[in-house]
C-alpha angles and dihedrals in degrees: 000000000000124000116254133177117247120242090229122092107278123213130218119300119256138174125251112262114236124191131181123216117193119210111236114248138166090225099058114167099232093168094054103035121055129175126214122245092248092052090236102098135056128197125203123200125187128189116240118257105242090197090075092070135242096306100064121161094177114145111240105172132059130174124196124191113204139159095261144344113221108201119171087351122161124232090255093055092046092053094045091051101040113026114017097085093043092054095044092051091049090070087057091057103269120132117229137196127192116186131186115207132175150092124320111278095014093118107265096137090042090053094046103036106008122194121316092204094068122045093205092056097054114131139227095289101058091039090053091052090049092049092049093056092043091054091048090057089052092056108062092159092068133061105220124186123200125205129175138195133183120210127185125196110200122170090344091305126116120232132181109227090197096053091101092072113111096236094052109094121224112263116228097192120057120252117268136187113248128193125205136154090274093058141261120337132179109228110219096021112129116233116200127207112226121191097172136048092235092057090053091051090049091055090048093051091044091055094045091057090055097051118116113244133169140181114270136181090247099036132022093210102035118170107234098194143054113254128197119192110191127195114199117202129192120181122192125182114241090221113090092216091071109077094174124090134176132229130192142161134211117212113201107191124193107188124203118253122275120218142145114269094219092054096045094048093215119177138184117352094000090054091053091048092049090050092055091044094052091045094053092044091051089052088048090054091049090053090049092050090050091049091051092053107079092196093062117098098181121064114193098226097143097061093096141005094253097058092039092053090047095044095117091039099056113076095335130116096306141095106257128193127182123202111195113198116204140172121246094210125108093230092062096045096114093056089044090056091049092051092048091050089054090050092050090051090049090056089062091062114101124209133189108210113208135177114253101225123181135174126240107227094203093054091043090057091049092049091048090050090053091048091048092053091049092051091049091053091048092050091049088052091053091048092052092049090050092049092242121155120261110284125187117215097188121113113278120260128220094269093054092046091051090051092052090048089053091049092051092051093049090047091054091046090050098241092111120058100199142350117239114237114221109161143338095273089055092052092051092048092050091056090045091054091049087057091048094051092048092051092049092051092051091051092049092051093047094048091050091052092049091051090053105033140034108228119218126189112238091220093054097094095171092060092045092052091049090052091049091052090052089056095243093125125060126222092272091055096252119137121246113250131229125220110247096188096261108045141343122276131183120247146097115295110237114243092231091058100051110121122238096030130096122218117257099188098137095046092046091050091050092048092045094048092048093050092047091048090052090051090049095243098115126057118223101247094179090054090054092050091049090049091052092050093048090048092053090049090050091052092051092050092047092049090050090049090050090052090051091049091050092051090049092050092048090051091049091049092050091049092047091048092049097047097059091044090056096045098036130075125262092254093055090046092059093043112105119239113252113234118240092233121043112245120244111283094235091056093043089049090056091051091047091053091052096046126019097010096042094111094049090045090051092052089046092052092047092051090045092053091049089050093050090048091052090047091051091050090048091052092050091047090050091053090050091049091051091049091049090048091053091048090049091053091049091048091050091051091050091047092050089049091053091048092051091047090050091050092051093049093045132262124259124212130191116192091337094311123119114239116216131180126254096257093056090046092053090049090053091051091047091051091050092052092046092053090049091052090047093054091047094049092045091053089051090050091052090052091048092050090052089052091047091052091050093047091046090055091050091049091050091050092050091048092052091047092049090050093048094048091047092050091052092047094046093049093048095045103042115001107046113075118248094245090062092049091081090061091056095058126104115295095026126120093239115077127201112275096030092099109078119226126225092261142337123251107239109223099181130172108320127231095259090060092050092047091049091051092048091050092050093051104033110028098065089057099034115028092179094062097090094098092046093051094045092052092046093051093047092050092051091047090054092048092050091049092050092048092049093049092047090050092050092049093051095041114117115254122221 
């Protein structure tokens, strides 16, 4: 692949930004790793190995200059430094790529995705989605659509992490990487339209659950594949006058960990995964080295799936940022040096960010129509000023075209001397009608000749010999003529018009069809029709037979249902028939709550509603406490400011008492009232928490009681054999509940409880976390449902 300049307007050249994030550790190598004062350089120092002898040329010092060193940095600081500008420029039409590279366990996935359990610890990817939708709300003049896709590259194979969604059809053909003038596309990768922030988070969490992870010596949950989450943006102006629109995409790449196989001690499947990972990362490094060398014309993008998929995102027309994750421990210093070398090579790559502008054909047509109407009005104005007759410049209709066709025919016949020229459209239509008339005349002449003569090609010798044998050609080679009533003309006499012979069309057709049928060249159509009719009759008969069978079966069922009712007792008649196969436990649980366990379920719901009401009041009280606390802090700041101002101006005393102004006195009173309100609200919150704890205990007890009663009812109704049912009746030694069931349905804390707890803990500190929490709860609900259904399918049947 040779480098070529894009036809689009290119921007100024810029280097790729490279940052280093150091994983926090208690065993940091302070003597070997030093940071610069500007937090943009990192120095590595190694002690010489004395085992190599006196003459030792081992390199011991390295210095790397980067765009930033993030040490003990929070997730907020990392996103502000690394990704905020890339995401904001994406809405202006610039492509962006953010890539995390480093050793296994160094924190790449934590930097890119973060943890879904804690809203504060979310990574670059969810923060980028949140920023995109925030920027869309700030641009009401543009209609911006957001689409996302999630690609996984595992062992040099492409996988769609969002293929498990119900509305994504199963792909028969494997996914492939396709190149076209617009860029690189993954054929078979599903792209999902998201109109809300919560939908985007749901897709992210869905893909995260499908990622391939495995236990590793450096990380218990190591990601064993490269993942590319892409955000596609398309921004249209809401004004019809603007026909241009911009498109962009943000590639968020989480690479798999790089490590030496001998040091990691991997075996089996993990060894195979590590081999593919190291191979793809080495090819990625080769592509980066080639991009950094300006004298190279060929870039080896096609060596592996990773570099091929990121072809237009490495050194292209996009904003690219690399985050290198490293360890700060002395034992991992060799891998740290390797990662830092990769970051320094990445800084040599030059990109030319450019806006991806496209044109909307529909809006272009509307703008051209407006311009055409304006030009027509202007031309009409010029004609009126030049005293010209009224001329229409609209396309001609059918009546005007027919009139021009009539003028052309009269002109050819000689009845019309000349054709008046009005405008350019009329001239073009006159020449067009000349062509039409000429073509019609040629067709008329040819049809007349064909009606009168049978045309034979002179080069068709077989036809000519057959005509000679029939005696239709004389010795000189001239054709015999046929009288047409007025004169003699040359041509072959048609067989149907020969005198003295009757037509034998029907007989000939029968003989011909029979001979062709014998030779196998003609299909018996009548037989097919007869077969179709017989088939339909057979279907009708079979349907009638099925109806008779159904009626017979229904009568037998009625008879069988009546006979036991007559012979049996009244108690057995009212007893429901046990199904041969136990119903699914979730469905049976719903029936139990509506029938036998309705009273317990009602008490459970009442306690649950009281608990939710107390939680809601506690949440509102917490918000009021936080508001009062913020107001107390602001009042304290104002009071401190007044005190400092009073100290600067000089203090006044009267009989040993300090004199203050009215504003400071009002602030003291306000602070006193706020503290009083704070204590009162806090006491209410403590009381509410005590009530919540008590209600929660009641809800748990009701839940356990409901589960226990359901288990007893399900075992007695469906699991325990009928011959044992007699031992469970009144007066027997076995009591209900003593026979254990196959397993107990776990009805844990429901999603509403989890959502309420998350709201109580997260919302006061992060009001924008509602979409994140909703998506997290829905994803967990779907996972629990799938696990339950899988467990029910694989449960042993008795």
